[in-house]
MARLO-132648 format. One line per 5 residues: number of its first residue (from 0); their letters; for each residue x, y, z of C-alpha. Coordinates in Angstrom, 2 decimals. Example, Ala and Ser with C-alpha at 12.3 -4.5 7.8 and 13.67 -1.06 7.14 Angstrom:
BEGIN
0	as	12.30/-4.50/7.80 | 13.67/-1.06/7.14
//
This chain:
BEGIN
0	mpetk	64.44/117.17/122.46 | 63.96/118.30/126.08 | 66.00/121.33/127.09 | 67.99/121.88/130.25 | 68.63/125.42/131.49
5	idipa	72.20/126.01/132.51 | 73.59/127.61/135.64 | 77.16/128.74/135.06 | 79.39/128.18/138.11 | 81.17/131.38/139.10
10	slpvl	84.39/129.45/139.69 | 84.88/128.45/136.05 | 87.90/130.03/134.31 | 87.18/133.19/132.31 | 89.20/134.30/129.29
15	gadlp	87.59/137.72/128.97 | 84.33/139.61/128.77 | 81.45/137.48/127.52 | 80.07/138.27/124.10 | 76.36/137.74/123.39
20	vdiel	75.19/134.15/123.07 | 72.87/133.59/120.12 | 70.63/130.93/121.64 | 70.29/129.25/124.98 | 72.53/126.25/125.58
25	tgrva	71.15/122.82/126.38 | 72.28/119.70/128.12 | 72.82/116.58/126.06 | 70.25/113.74/126.22 | 71.42/110.44/124.81
30	aakpa	69.24/107.94/123.03 | 68.41/104.92/125.16 | 69.61/102.48/122.50 | 72.05/104.27/120.18 | 72.55/102.86/116.72
35	lapvc	76.01/102.35/115.32 | 77.33/105.49/113.69 | 76.87/105.56/109.91 | 79.91/104.72/107.87 | 81.48/107.67/106.08
40	thtrq	82.93/107.01/102.65 | 85.38/109.92/102.82 | 89.06/109.16/103.26 | 90.28/109.94/106.77 | 93.63/111.39/107.75
45	avkhg	95.13/111.37/111.21 | 97.89/113.35/112.91 | 99.01/112.64/116.47 | 101.62/113.45/119.05 | 101.48/112.53/122.70
50	dvfvv	97.94/112.09/123.99 | 96.29/114.40/121.44 | 95.26/113.38/117.93 | 93.19/114.80/115.10 | 91.13/112.81/112.59
55	shtdg	89.93/114.81/109.59 | 88.86/114.53/105.99 | 91.56/114.96/103.38 | 90.67/118.65/103.15 | 91.92/118.97/106.72
60	qlhpg	88.48/119.96/107.99 | 86.05/118.39/110.46 | 82.66/118.41/108.79 | 79.55/118.65/111.01 | 77.24/115.68/110.65
65	cecgq	79.91/113.40/109.23 | 80.41/110.40/111.50 | 83.72/108.95/110.38 | 85.30/109.50/113.76 | 86.62/112.92/112.80
70	gvyyh	87.58/115.22/115.65 | 90.24/116.44/118.04 | 90.66/113.85/120.82 | 92.27/113.72/124.23 | 91.78/111.11/126.97
75	dtrfl	88.97/109.28/125.13 | 86.94/112.47/124.60 | 86.25/114.42/121.41 | 87.14/118.02/122.26 | 86.41/119.36/118.78
80	sgltm	83.76/117.84/116.52 | 83.71/120.49/113.80 | 86.26/122.77/112.15 | 85.23/124.29/108.84 | 86.58/127.16/106.82
85	alegr	85.02/129.66/104.42 | 86.74/132.20/102.18 | 84.41/134.99/101.08 | 81.57/132.84/102.44 | 82.44/129.76/100.37
90	ppivl	84.51/126.65/101.13 | 87.98/126.71/99.56 | 88.79/124.39/96.66 | 91.20/121.75/97.93 | 94.18/121.09/95.67
95	gftae	96.11/118.65/97.81 | 96.61/117.27/101.29 | 99.48/115.49/102.99 | 99.92/113.94/106.43 | 102.98/111.88/105.62
100	hnffs	104.61/112.90/108.90 | 102.21/111.79/111.57 | 102.35/114.97/113.67 | 102.14/117.41/110.75 | 99.70/117.97/107.89
105	rveat	99.32/120.53/105.14 | 96.39/121.49/102.91 | 96.89/123.40/99.65 | 93.71/125.12/98.44 | 92.43/127.95/96.28
110	neawi	89.38/130.18/95.89 | 86.07/130.24/94.09 | 85.43/133.33/91.93 | 83.60/136.41/93.26 | 83.11/140.09/92.52
115	lpdgt	84.66/142.84/94.66 | 82.37/145.74/95.75 | 83.84/147.98/93.02 | 82.90/145.42/90.37 | 86.37/143.92/89.91
120	pvrre	86.21/140.14/89.39 | 88.42/137.93/91.52 | 89.10/134.99/89.29 | 88.79/131.42/90.46 | 92.19/130.00/91.43
125	slhle	93.83/133.41/91.79 | 94.40/133.08/95.55 | 96.41/130.41/97.31 | 95.45/129.12/100.75 | 97.87/127.02/102.77
130	atrvv	96.70/125.49/106.04 | 99.31/123.73/108.20 | 98.56/121.70/111.31 | 100.92/120.44/113.99 | 99.95/118.30/116.97
135	dggvq	102.40/118.99/119.75 | 100.73/118.93/123.16 | 97.83/120.86/121.68 | 96.91/121.52/118.06 | 98.43/124.39/116.11
140	eriql	96.77/125.69/112.96 | 98.29/128.28/110.64 | 96.37/129.61/107.65 | 98.14/131.74/105.07 | 96.60/133.44/102.04
145	tnfnp	98.59/134.63/99.03 | 97.20/136.93/96.31 | 98.29/136.32/92.70 | 96.03/139.02/91.27 | 97.59/142.25/89.93
150	fpvkt	95.33/144.25/92.30 | 94.69/144.22/96.07 | 91.93/141.95/97.35 | 89.74/142.46/100.41 | 87.91/139.38/101.64
155	tlale	86.85/137.51/104.77 | 88.06/134.28/106.31 | 85.61/132.52/108.64 | 86.20/129.52/110.85 | 83.45/127.59/112.61
160	lrsdf	84.57/125.38/115.51 | 82.24/122.98/117.32 | 82.61/120.71/120.33 | 80.27/117.91/121.39 | 82.58/116.53/124.11
165	kdife	81.42/113.00/123.33 | 83.01/110.00/124.90 | 84.71/107.97/122.18 | 82.28/105.10/122.78 | 79.46/107.53/121.97
170	vrgff	81.25/108.62/118.80 | 81.37/105.00/117.71 | 77.67/104.63/118.54 | 78.23/101.78/121.00 | 76.91/103.38/124.17
175	gkqqq	74.83/106.39/125.20 | 75.05/108.01/128.61 | 72.45/107.21/131.23 | 73.58/110.23/133.27 | 73.83/113.52/131.41
180	gtflr	76.25/116.40/131.74 | 75.60/119.96/130.61 | 77.17/122.39/128.21 | 78.34/125.61/129.85 | 78.30/129.05/128.32
185	prtsa	81.41/129.62/126.16 | 83.95/132.14/127.41 | 85.17/134.61/124.84 | 87.67/137.45/124.40 | 89.18/139.44/121.57
190	tgael	91.83/136.78/120.92 | 90.32/133.61/122.28 | 87.36/131.48/123.22 | 86.70/128.51/125.44 | 84.06/125.81/124.89
195	lyqga	82.98/124.06/128.10 | 81.14/120.95/129.18 | 80.57/119.75/132.73 | 80.26/115.98/132.70 | 78.02/113.89/134.85
200	dgavr	81.26/112.61/136.40 | 81.88/116.13/137.74 | 84.85/116.88/135.47 | 84.80/120.06/133.39 | 86.16/119.34/129.91
205	htrig	86.96/122.41/127.89 | 88.58/123.35/124.60 | 90.73/126.48/124.64 | 90.95/128.34/121.34 | 93.52/131.08/120.90
210	ydrea	94.58/133.11/117.86 | 97.23/135.72/117.17 | 95.20/138.16/115.07 | 92.19/140.06/116.42 | 88.96/138.93/114.82
215	agltt	86.42/141.22/113.19 | 83.61/139.16/114.65 | 83.05/136.30/117.06 | 79.71/134.70/117.86 | 78.84/131.68/119.99
220	htwae	76.25/129.09/119.07 | 74.72/125.84/120.16 | 73.23/123.20/117.91 | 70.52/121.49/119.92 | 69.85/118.83/117.30
225	thetg	73.47/117.63/117.32 | 74.33/118.54/120.93 | 77.25/120.79/120.08 | 78.48/124.13/121.27 | 80.80/126.31/119.26
230	vrivw	82.06/129.62/117.93 | 82.25/131.34/114.57 | 85.29/133.56/114.09 | 85.58/136.01/111.18 | 88.66/137.94/110.10
235	dvdlp	88.83/140.78/107.58 | 91.64/140.05/105.14 | 93.55/142.71/103.20 | 95.80/141.15/100.58 | 98.27/143.38/98.71
240	akggt	98.62/142.82/94.98 | 101.05/140.45/93.25 | 102.11/138.01/95.95 | 100.76/139.83/98.98 | 100.16/137.56/101.99
245	waval	98.07/137.43/105.16 | 98.19/134.80/107.90 | 96.59/133.81/111.19 | 97.74/131.21/113.71 | 95.48/129.34/116.14
250	tltpc	96.04/127.01/119.07 | 93.49/124.42/120.20 | 94.15/122.93/123.63 | 92.02/120.16/125.20 | 91.72/120.63/128.97
255	idgag	90.19/118.74/131.90 | 89.43/120.66/135.09 | 91.71/123.49/134.03 | 94.70/121.28/133.20 | 95.57/121.23/129.51
260	ateqp	97.16/118.56/127.39 | 100.11/120.96/127.44 | 100.80/123.55/130.10 | 103.17/125.57/127.90 | 102.21/126.92/124.47
265	pppig	103.98/124.84/121.83 | 106.75/126.60/119.90 | 105.95/128.06/116.48 | 105.49/125.74/113.54 | 108.80/125.02/111.82
270	larle	109.96/122.11/109.68 | 113.42/122.13/111.24 | 111.92/121.53/114.68 | 109.69/118.79/113.31 | 112.59/117.04/111.61
275	amqak	114.64/117.24/114.82 | 111.71/115.79/116.75 | 111.49/112.87/114.32 | 115.22/112.21/114.46 | 115.17/112.18/118.26
280	reagl	112.30/109.68/118.29 | 114.19/107.31/115.99 | 117.57/107.57/117.76 | 118.71/104.26/119.22 | 116.46/102.11/117.04
285	trvts	117.75/99.50/114.61 | 118.01/101.10/111.18 | 116.70/99.15/108.19 | 117.92/100.19/104.73 | 117.71/98.68/101.26
290	snlqf	118.38/99.59/97.65 | 114.69/98.74/97.14 | 113.34/102.13/98.16 | 109.74/100.98/98.18 | 110.62/98.29/100.69
295	qgfvs	112.58/100.75/102.78 | 109.54/103.04/102.73 | 107.35/100.10/103.79 | 109.47/99.48/106.89 | 110.04/103.17/107.65
300	rgved	106.31/103.85/107.57 | 105.78/101.08/110.09 | 108.46/102.49/112.38 | 107.06/106.03/112.24 | 103.52/104.81/112.86
305	lltlc	104.66/102.70/115.80 | 106.42/105.67/117.39 | 103.38/107.87/116.82 | 101.10/105.44/118.62 | 103.34/105.05/121.68
310	mptad	102.64/106.71/125.00 | 105.51/107.55/127.36 | 105.80/105.67/130.65 | 108.39/105.74/133.42 | 110.04/102.73/131.74
315	glfpt	109.90/103.81/128.10 | 107.48/103.90/125.18 | 104.33/101.78/125.47 | 102.47/101.06/122.20 | 98.77/101.91/122.21
320	agipw	96.59/100.21/119.63 | 95.30/102.54/116.90 | 93.67/105.74/115.66 | 90.91/106.71/116.16 | 89.22/104.08/118.31
325	yccpf	92.02/102.55/120.36 | 94.46/105.27/121.44 | 94.68/103.92/124.96 | 96.63/101.27/126.88 | 95.82/97.78/125.63
330	grdsl	96.85/94.30/126.62 | 96.85/91.98/123.63 | 97.54/94.63/120.97 | 100.40/96.24/122.88 | 101.97/92.87/123.70
335	italq	101.93/91.64/120.09 | 103.21/94.99/118.82 | 106.07/94.99/121.32 | 106.92/91.42/120.29 | 106.98/92.41/116.61
340	alpls	109.22/95.37/117.47 | 111.89/93.45/119.43 | 114.41/93.60/116.54 | 113.78/97.35/116.37 | 114.34/97.87/120.09
345	pgfav	113.66/95.78/123.21 | 112.66/99.02/124.94 | 109.06/98.75/123.72 | 108.79/95.27/125.24 | 110.32/96.28/128.58
350	atlky	107.94/99.24/128.92 | 104.96/97.09/127.92 | 105.79/94.30/130.33 | 106.31/96.66/133.26 | 103.25/98.80/132.59
355	laekq	100.95/95.80/132.32 | 102.56/94.18/135.36 | 101.67/97.28/137.38 | 98.03/96.87/136.28 | 97.92/93.10/136.81
360	gtkld	94.69/91.92/138.43 | 94.61/91.51/142.20 | 90.98/90.65/143.04 | 87.78/89.10/141.71 | 85.64/91.82/140.11
365	pyhee	83.01/90.40/137.71 | 81.98/93.80/136.27 | 85.53/94.59/135.13 | 86.30/90.86/134.60 | 89.32/91.19/136.85
370	apgki	90.91/88.20/138.57 | 94.17/87.76/140.47 | 97.11/87.50/138.08 | 95.15/88.49/134.97 | 96.57/91.01/132.47
375	lhelr	94.25/93.85/131.48 | 92.54/94.28/128.13 | 92.16/98.07/127.96 | 92.12/101.19/130.09 | 89.85/104.15/129.28
380	rgela	89.71/107.68/130.70 | 86.49/109.09/129.25 | 83.27/110.13/130.94 | 81.47/106.81/130.46 | 84.31/104.92/132.12
385	algei	84.53/107.45/134.95 | 80.80/107.08/135.58 | 81.09/103.29/135.66 | 78.50/103.00/132.89 | 80.96/100.87/130.92
390	pfsty	83.49/98.49/132.50 | 86.47/99.77/130.51 | 87.96/102.08/133.13 | 90.29/99.14/133.79 | 88.89/96.18/131.88
395	ygtid	90.27/92.65/131.96 | 87.91/90.93/129.51 | 90.55/89.23/127.38 | 91.50/85.56/127.36 | 94.84/85.92/125.58
400	atplw	96.66/88.90/127.14 | 97.88/86.89/130.14 | 99.62/84.07/128.22 | 100.87/86.63/125.66 | 102.45/88.64/128.50
405	lvlfa	104.35/85.50/129.47 | 105.41/84.86/125.86 | 106.71/88.44/125.50 | 108.41/88.17/128.91 | 110.36/85.12/127.79
410	etyrw	111.05/86.43/124.27 | 112.40/89.69/125.71 | 114.86/87.67/127.78 | 115.76/85.76/124.61 | 116.74/89.06/122.95
415	tgdmd	118.31/90.81/125.93 | 119.60/88.10/128.28 | 118.57/90.47/131.06 | 118.25/88.40/134.23 | 117.62/91.52/136.31
420	lvral	114.41/92.02/134.32 | 113.48/88.36/134.79 | 114.00/88.57/138.54 | 112.07/91.84/138.82 | 109.04/90.48/136.97
425	wpnal	109.19/86.87/138.15 | 106.46/87.37/140.81 | 104.17/88.76/138.09 | 104.98/85.78/135.88 | 104.07/83.35/138.68
430	ralaw	100.77/85.16/139.26 | 100.03/85.01/135.51 | 100.72/81.26/135.48 | 98.44/80.82/138.49 | 95.66/82.71/136.70
435	idqyg	95.92/80.36/133.71 | 95.40/77.26/135.84 | 93.02/78.65/138.47 | 90.81/81.07/136.55 | 91.63/80.63/132.86
440	didgd	90.46/77.02/132.79 | 86.83/77.61/133.77 | 85.64/74.01/133.73 | 88.86/72.21/134.56 | 89.20/70.41/131.23
445	gfvey	92.78/71.52/130.64 | 91.91/74.16/128.05 | 91.80/77.90/128.71 | 88.40/79.37/127.83 | 86.27/82.47/128.36
450	arsde	82.72/83.42/129.24 | 81.96/87.04/129.97 | 80.68/87.80/133.44 | 78.74/90.99/132.59 | 76.54/91.85/129.61
455	kglan	78.41/95.13/129.03 | 81.63/93.22/128.54 | 82.89/91.62/125.35 | 81.04/88.51/124.25 | 84.14/87.20/122.47
460	qgwkd	87.45/87.74/124.20 | 90.12/86.54/121.80 | 91.71/88.79/119.22 | 88.64/88.26/117.02 | 86.37/89.95/119.53
465	shdsi	83.37/90.92/117.41 | 80.06/89.35/118.41 | 79.85/87.05/115.36 | 83.47/86.00/115.01 | 83.21/82.54/116.61
470	ihpda	80.47/80.96/114.55 | 79.52/77.44/113.49 | 79.13/76.68/109.76 | 75.35/76.62/110.25 | 75.56/80.30/111.37
475	eyala	74.90/79.52/115.04 | 77.10/81.53/117.39 | 79.30/79.39/119.60 | 78.07/79.22/123.19 | 80.41/80.02/126.06
480	piala	82.66/78.97/127.61 | 84.73/79.04/124.42 | 88.25/77.59/124.10 | 90.04/79.23/121.15 | 92.66/77.34/119.16
485	evqgy	95.26/80.11/119.17 | 94.90/80.69/122.92 | 95.86/77.08/123.60 | 98.94/77.80/121.49 | 99.82/80.87/123.52
490	vydak	99.39/78.93/126.78 | 101.51/76.04/125.50 | 104.25/78.42/124.35 | 104.12/80.37/127.62 | 104.49/77.28/129.79
495	rrlag	107.26/75.82/127.66 | 109.20/79.10/127.70 | 108.61/79.72/131.41 | 109.96/76.27/132.19 | 113.31/77.41/130.81
500	larlm	113.22/80.59/132.87 | 112.23/78.61/135.98 | 115.44/76.60/135.67 | 117.40/79.85/135.47 | 115.59/80.89/138.65
505	ddaal	116.67/77.60/140.31 | 113.15/76.24/140.46 | 113.52/72.87/138.77 | 110.29/71.56/140.32 | 108.24/74.29/138.66
510	advle	110.07/73.73/135.38 | 109.19/70.02/135.46 | 105.52/70.80/136.14 | 105.33/73.35/133.33 | 107.00/71.04/130.81
515	aqaat	104.63/68.23/131.71 | 101.60/70.53/131.45 | 102.78/71.79/128.05 | 103.28/68.28/126.71 | 99.82/67.22/127.89
520	lkqrf	98.22/70.31/126.37 | 99.86/69.64/123.01 | 98.61/66.07/122.96 | 95.07/66.97/124.02 | 94.84/69.90/121.60
525	neafw	95.80/67.75/118.65 | 93.15/65.23/119.67 | 90.28/67.59/120.45 | 90.72/70.33/117.82 | 91.76/68.24/114.80
530	ledeg	89.02/67.71/112.20 | 90.00/64.57/110.36 | 87.45/65.02/107.59 | 88.59/68.60/106.98 | 92.30/67.97/107.38
535	yyava	92.45/71.10/109.53 | 91.87/72.38/113.05 | 88.69/73.81/114.56 | 88.76/77.49/115.45 | 87.44/76.66/118.94
540	ldghk	85.59/74.28/121.20 | 82.22/75.62/122.32 | 80.54/75.31/125.72 | 79.40/71.78/124.88 | 82.99/70.83/123.94
545	qpvrs	81.93/70.58/120.32 | 84.41/71.82/117.71 | 83.53/75.05/115.91 | 84.30/73.81/112.43 | 84.54/77.11/110.54
550	ktsnp	87.79/77.33/108.60 | 89.71/80.33/109.92 | 93.19/81.76/110.32 | 93.22/81.18/114.10 | 94.94/77.76/114.02
555	ghclw	97.72/79.37/111.99 | 98.93/81.06/115.18 | 99.59/77.57/116.52 | 102.36/77.24/113.91 | 104.09/80.14/115.66
560	sdlia	103.44/78.56/119.06 | 104.65/75.13/117.83 | 101.44/73.47/119.04 | 100.68/71.74/115.72 | 101.60/68.05/115.56
565	edrvg	104.73/67.63/113.44 | 103.06/65.35/110.90 | 100.35/67.98/110.27 | 102.51/71.12/109.96 | 102.89/70.84/106.18
570	qvidt	99.17/70.26/105.72 | 98.28/73.32/107.82 | 100.72/75.55/105.92 | 99.41/74.27/102.58 | 95.88/75.08/103.79
575	mlapd	96.97/78.64/104.62 | 98.44/79.06/101.12 | 95.41/77.61/99.30 | 93.31/80.08/97.26 | 90.35/80.06/99.66
580	mfngw	92.63/81.30/102.47 | 95.38/83.27/100.70 | 93.69/85.91/98.54 | 96.88/87.09/96.84 | 97.43/89.96/99.29
585	girtm	97.28/88.10/102.60 | 95.65/85.28/104.54 | 91.92/85.70/105.16 | 90.51/85.48/108.65 | 87.94/83.01/107.29
590	asssp	88.23/80.89/104.17 | 86.13/81.91/101.18 | 84.92/78.30/101.06 | 83.31/78.64/104.50 | 79.52/79.17/104.64
595	nynpi	79.83/82.36/106.73 | 82.59/83.95/104.65 | 82.10/87.67/104.05 | 85.02/89.64/102.58 | 83.76/92.88/104.16
600	syhng	83.01/91.56/107.64 | 85.27/92.58/110.51 | 86.62/89.11/111.32 | 84.98/86.61/108.95 | 86.87/87.00/105.70
605	tvwph	88.96/90.16/105.84 | 92.78/90.28/105.95 | 94.50/91.50/109.11 | 98.24/92.15/108.58 | 99.24/91.35/112.17
610	dvsli	97.37/88.02/112.00 | 99.25/87.22/108.81 | 102.61/88.21/110.32 | 102.24/85.74/113.21 | 101.36/82.95/110.79
615	vrgma	104.32/83.84/108.56 | 106.66/83.74/111.54 | 105.31/80.25/112.27 | 106.00/79.22/108.67 | 109.58/80.47/108.99
620	drgrq	110.14/78.61/112.25 | 108.84/75.43/110.62 | 111.24/75.82/107.67 | 108.66/76.82/105.03 | 110.39/79.80/103.48
625	dgvst	108.35/79.29/100.31 | 105.28/80.28/102.29 | 107.12/83.16/103.93 | 108.14/84.61/100.57 | 104.69/84.15/99.04
630	vftgl	102.79/85.89/101.81 | 105.48/88.51/102.49 | 105.28/89.43/98.79 | 101.50/89.72/98.93 | 101.43/92.10/101.89
635	feask	104.30/94.20/100.55 | 102.52/94.60/97.20 | 99.28/95.41/99.03 | 101.07/98.23/100.88 | 101.83/99.97/97.58
640	hfeyq	98.11/100.64/97.14 | 97.61/102.30/100.53 | 98.52/105.91/101.18 | 102.10/106.35/102.44 | 102.49/102.55/102.10
645	rlpel	100.73/102.26/105.45 | 99.19/98.87/106.17 | 95.82/99.49/107.85 | 94.35/97.50/110.72 | 92.57/95.32/108.15
650	fcgfd	91.33/95.34/104.57 | 88.67/93.44/102.68 | 89.20/89.84/101.67 | 88.29/90.04/97.98 | 90.45/87.87/95.75
655	rqsrf	93.38/89.58/94.05 | 92.48/87.95/90.76 | 88.93/89.29/90.82 | 87.75/92.53/89.22 | 89.62/94.51/91.90
660	akpvp	93.14/95.43/90.84 | 94.10/96.52/94.34 | 93.18/95.64/97.92 | 89.81/97.04/98.95 | 89.90/99.19/102.12
665	ypvac	87.74/98.31/105.11 | 85.60/101.39/105.83 | 86.33/102.01/109.51 | 89.74/100.38/109.95 | 92.15/102.07/112.34
670	spqaw	94.99/103.71/110.45 | 97.67/103.96/111.67 | 97.36/100.87/113.85 | 100.14/99.51/116.03 | 100.28/95.80/115.20
675	aagtp	99.79/96.62/111.52 | 102.76/99.01/111.89 | 104.79/96.20/113.44 | 103.99/93.80/110.61 | 106.78/94.87/108.17
680	lhlla	109.38/94.28/110.88 | 107.92/90.89/111.78 | 107.80/89.80/108.14 | 111.42/90.83/107.67 | 112.51/89.01/110.83
685	aalgl	110.79/85.88/109.50 | 112.51/86.16/106.11 | 115.90/86.65/107.77 | 115.32/83.84/110.27 | 116.46/85.98/113.20
690	apdga	116.95/83.81/116.30 | 118.68/85.60/119.21 | 120.42/84.13/122.23 | 120.85/87.28/124.25 | 122.26/85.50/127.30
695	nnvlr	125.30/84.49/125.21 | 125.35/87.49/122.85 | 124.72/85.21/119.87 | 122.47/85.84/116.86 | 121.56/83.01/114.52
700	vapvl	120.24/83.86/111.07 | 118.78/81.72/108.29 | 117.99/84.31/105.60 | 115.88/83.72/102.49 | 114.97/87.06/100.91
705	pawlg	112.05/87.05/98.45 | 112.92/87.41/94.77 | 112.04/91.12/94.60 | 114.24/92.10/97.57 | 117.90/92.09/96.57
710	dvrlt	119.44/93.44/99.74 | 118.71/94.59/103.28 | 121.01/96.15/105.85 | 120.39/96.20/109.60 | 122.42/98.76/111.54
715	glrvg	122.62/98.78/115.31 | 120.68/95.54/115.91 | 120.90/94.85/119.63 | 121.37/91.33/120.97 | 122.19/90.80/124.63
720	tgsvd	124.63/93.47/125.76 | 126.04/94.06/122.28 | 125.02/95.20/118.81 | 125.73/94.20/115.26 | 125.49/95.60/111.71
725	lafrr	124.48/93.08/109.05 | 124.14/93.13/105.26 | 121.95/90.51/103.57 | 122.15/90.03/99.79 | 120.18/87.77/97.53
730	gpdgt	122.17/86.06/94.78 | 121.86/83.11/92.41 | 122.92/80.71/95.15 | 120.62/82.10/97.84 | 120.82/84.83/100.46
735	tcevl	124.15/85.66/102.09 | 124.82/87.44/105.37 | 127.85/89.70/105.87 | 128.80/91.02/109.31 | 129.75/94.66/108.75
740	aadgv	130.47/95.43/112.40 | 130.02/93.55/115.65 | 130.23/94.95/119.14 | 130.24/91.89/121.39 | 127.85/89.81/119.24
745	rvevg	128.67/86.55/117.45 | 126.63/85.77/114.34 | 125.93/82.21/113.22 | 124.49/81.61/109.74 | 122.40/78.61/108.72
//
């Protein structure tokens, strides 16, 4: 590995007098063609608040050389890649770990045996170590040792902290830098250290480390083979006998050009403050309760995960996609999550619509795949994006975000009846409609399709965006431009809904055009995508206008969009519920009967909860509550096998009746993940048949609770300008709805 000597700029911030550096630091040289990072089989845990999050093993540590995405992250950069602990030179024995509250974790551990200098044995499991972590602007760590021996114990506690300052795309192994930055000499003092990296983009990224107890020793290191810089901190520990304690507290603050993720040190760790923080975050949201405590936990976990993944904007909370790979603004993911969360609060949808409207495309830019009126796909703030080496600084390579923005726009009005919002965003809606017709339909055939305009962009640009997701049964990848089945559904739904809003905006001519376009699209879709011999719809049309005949979940979204011909709805739903699609836990992304089925692929046989939730909502809207109950039950029972009842981004598609008694995790799934977090709410809304008319402060319900769910109560459900409290109970004659309180809302049942 070639070395680069480092000149340290005099203007860099200094914490104190430099201590000796063990070896000379080097710049980082990336491989020309990086391989994907190896999959780690350890269970990951994540804690997050604001823009900072930590991914660790279940011992709370970040282990060097383990590429499971572990680290401390801020603005798409890993500011800490290693954090390991040693007690008397040996790793502690982990007894338990919890991260049930997403901004707080705790590790309980104990000691290995050793001999004191005077010959006294310190028995194994005679010391208790508790390590607590809070993410609150920065990261707070508190380590406390307790001695249960009848004699005093002297020992050492050592922490090793490393930073590689990798862009998150490097962590994933997708890209390596063409332009290299350099590591700068760490700054050190008696109670702190600072690890520094000057990027090729000119920004200095640095990790501030502070602690409240003076260390006995502090040394700085670099690891040339792994391109990391770091410090080793050692404390001498004197533990009194019989319950004597010792503790040290640390703060870890990611910074860019001197500005930290928090400018004020966070207050001390305290459960009362954490509980108050959680209560404040949940204030104003619809409350879901049930005598079925497992179900209540299922929904509550989704709500907490959703709140954790949100970023604040001027207009409210905007859902980002998922930890660790997608903690950034997204188009499709954020839109679907906000739609799922409308019964919880319309605030998520309003913030999402406005944020994405501000970023709406204004020009033709092939590298970023921008076009006038187009809604963005994702926005990244790391070094690779800043350098322009990847197009994701503001990337528009998505075919579905624009029609989904229109669907959410109209559905938000349906819940709120807010014409001020409609008028404010109407120009954005018109630009989105213009993009669909002018740029979305590449070849003018009436279908919206995609073909990437730069090789660094995404080859597939629907929600199944992996390279092999749109594939013919003979294993040939579909050639672009590709028209996806579900995207035609989104476009149809968007135009039909916008026609109604156009009439409210006194534009009857536009409404007539949109209704005619929607009707034509429905007819042409049912002609071009229907596979008579299969009794099902193609996932897509390829660049030669040939149907991609693989049997997938994609056409199921067209149930939700109401694009399926009425005489085929029952057949499509029955196909979704057949054993090759429904594996007992959820609906597979590709049928097990398909030649390319793989239960551990990303998109060709796994189960994605959000995908299932959209299909279930379509079943409910088409009056198939038998399907709703069947699939709702499967996903709820799957949740019992995941930690904290958290549905992950996806899980493997193995059959429930096979040798596996529980759903099999997918190795690198995001968890928590926003549209997985929104799934419990969306399933419940489908089972209750919630249909708002916010303009008239009316809520229609058609509830059919599954057999295992005896009752559900919704408190503070907002419709239009009012709110309502409802109690649903399942009895021998079906599910009843009782209005407990109504503030300006009329409820219609049936």
